[in-house]
N, C-alpha and C positions, 0 to 999 in steps of 0.2 A: 426367658421372659416371664416367669411368674405372675400370677394374679398379685400377691404380695408386691413384687416390684412396681406395677401399674398402678396399685392404689399409693404407694409411695409416692411417686414421682405426681399423680395428680393433687394429693394433700399440699404440695410443695409449691403449687401455683400461690402467689402473694395473696391475692384476695378474690371475693366471690364473684364470678363473671356475671353481669348485669345488664349490659348493653351490646348492641350489636358489633359495636366498635371494640368492647373489650373481647368478645367472642373471636373477630378476625385475628386480634391479637393472639388468642392462645392456638388458634389453628395454624398461625403463619410459625408461631414456636413449635408446635408439635410437628408440622409438617404435613399430617393425616390424622385424622382422628375419626372416632366412630362418633354416631348421633346419641345412641344408647348404648349402654353396656352391652358386650356380647361374649357370653361362653365361648372360649377357646380361640377368641381374637385378642391377642394381646396390646390392644393399642388403647390409649387412654379415650375418654369419652367426653363430648361436650356437657352433656346432662349431668355427668356426677361432677365435672369443674363448675357447673352453676349451683347446684343442690349441695355440694361440701359432703355428700353422703359416701358411705363405703358402696362401692360398685354393686356387691353382692346383697345390698338392701333391696334391690328391685326397681322398677320404675312405677311412680305414682302419677296418676293422671291430676295434678296440682299446677300450679300459677308457674311452675318452672317447667314443666313438660310444655304448657302452651307457649313459653318464651321459646324452647329452642325448636319446637314445632313450626312457629313462624319464620324463624332464622334459616332453616333448612331451604325456604323458597326464597325469603328475602335477600340473603348475603350472595346468591348466584345470580339473582335478576339485577343487582345494582354490581354485579362482576366483583365482589370482594373475595370471594371461594368458591370452589368447586363441589357440588353435591350431588351424589348417585348411590345407587344401590352397589355397592361395589365389593368390599370384601366378605365374602360369604353372602352375597346378594344383601347384606344390610345395609343400612345408612351409612355414608361414608363423606367426612369433608375432607378435601383435598386443598392445601395451599396454593395462590397462584404463585409461588416460588418452586413447589415442587410438582407442578401440574404437567409442566414439560418433559420431566423425567419419566412420570408416568405414563404419560402420551407415549412418548419415544420407547420405553419398555414395551407397551401393548401395540406398538405399530398402528397407533390411531391417531397421528398427525393428518387428517385425511383433509380433503377437499368435498363440499356438501354433494358433488356428482361422481364420487367414486364408490356408490352403493353398488353399482353394476359390476366394477372389478371386485369388491369383496364377495359379492354373488356368486360370480364366477370362479372364484379361489376357494370356496366352500366356506367361507368363513362367517357368513350369514344366510338365517333362513329364508325364505321366501315371504313370509309375515314382517319380519324383520327390514327384509328391502322394502318392502311396501311403506312401512312407517317411516323409514330412513328419506324415502322419494317423497312423501306427503310432507315431513317437515322442511324438506330442502325446497320443495315447490310454495308452500303455504307461509312458512316462517312458524314463529312460536304457539302452538297451540295446547290447551287445557284437554284434561285426560276424557271427557265425553265428546267432545268436539273433536279430537283425534281419533277416537275411536269411530265415530260417524264417517270421518273423510277417509278411513281405511275400509271401510265396512265391516266393522268388526264389533257392532252393537248387541248381537245376540249372546246368551248365556254362553255357547261354547265359542263365538267370537271374541268374547272376555277371556275365555281362558288361553285361545291363542294370543291375545293382545299383550295379557300379563306375561305370558312366558317369552316373547319377541322383546319387550320392553326391557325384561330383565337381563337379556342378552345382549342388549344395547348398550345397557349402562354398564355392565360387567366389561364391555370391550371399551368403555369410555366414550362411545361415539356420541352418546345424548346427555344431558344434563338438566336438573331441575332448572327453571327459569321462572320465578313468579309464582304467584296461584291466582285462582279465579273462582269466585262464588258461583257455580252452575246449577246447583240444588240449595234446599234449604240445611243442609247437614254440613259436613266439613266441606272447607274451600278444596277444590280441585286443584292439584300440581300441573303448574303448567311447563312443557318441554322446548328444548331447543336443540339443534345439533351442537356439539361441543365447540367443533371449528367456528362457528360463527358467534358462540356464546364468549368464547376467549380466544379471538383470532390471535393475539399476541402471544399468548402461550402455546396456542398451535404452531404458530412458526419458528418461535424457539425451538421447539421440540423436533423440527426439521433438520437442525443442526447439529443435534446432538446424537454422538455414538451409542451404541448401545452399553459398553461396559460402562463409560462415563454415566450415562442414566444410570444404571444400576447402583454404580458406586455412591451416588448422589442421594438415592434412597436410602442405601445402607447407612450413609455418614448421618441422616437424620435420624433414622433410628437409634444408630448409636450413641449419639450426643443424647438423646432423651433416656436411653435405656443403656449405659453403657456394660452391663453384663450381659447383652445379647450375642449369641453366638451366631457362627456362619449356619449351622444346621437349623437354628429358629428363625432367621432371616428366609432362608429356602421354604420353611413352611409357612409362613407370612404372605412372601409373594408369590409362593409357586413356582420358584425357580428350581432348575435342575441344581444339583449338587457342586458341580464345577462353577457354573455360574455365580452361585452365592459364596463359594469360598473366595473367586476372583473378587466380586466386590467388596467383600469383607477385608480384603488384604488390602485393596486400592484404598479404600475409605480410610483405613488405618496409617496408609502410606501418606497419605495426604493431611495427616492429623486429624481427620474429621472434618477437612474444611471442604464445603460443599458448595456446587455453583446454583443459586437458584435462579437460574434463566429468566424465568416469568417475571421477576421485579427487576431486570437489569434495566 
């Protein structure tokens, strides 16, 4: 999955993306994509598809930047796509069709009250547990409001908050869910538990076997980039080699047909 191959696939998108509806179509087509191009993450980016620029050209704070920056909060709020800091802790969109497979692979098809179990199993930190339980109790909250509710308002508390939030996003436990103008600067992101923001996709994930879920993810990547190898899938998804090979083989056995459980 070379950068050249990524650029080629993005350029083939038939037209410049200019509306949220067109952005959703692009996310659905890719299955998952980055908000902005990220080095060593061989996935297309929504920003590059909007600007039609070479991903290596960098990111400019222009009207295209403002468009995609709004969409990262708007699309999850409207339940049109999932967004969180996922691949390498960077902004990632996941389509509703592929979200069940991602949740199944991450074992993140949870209920709001599962924080205690995750903590007991050592899967989340004490700070992540506090944030999870606060959202479970209070519902969607914007950044400053959430920090206040979690008593993480100090400078040191903000460091703990950011670390725990990143862990929860990379575990797919929480999603962006709109924005709120808390200060005179940029609007703050609002966050919600993924299981409440996307209940249908969470329910669908619970019926997916892990081999099937991994094959679904592999099939979507291979449909978008036919030259991808099992080793490249392993690096992208952080899968053990044997799991990546099995997913690769099953995807090809099916003729790259995938089960978009989240839209059924």
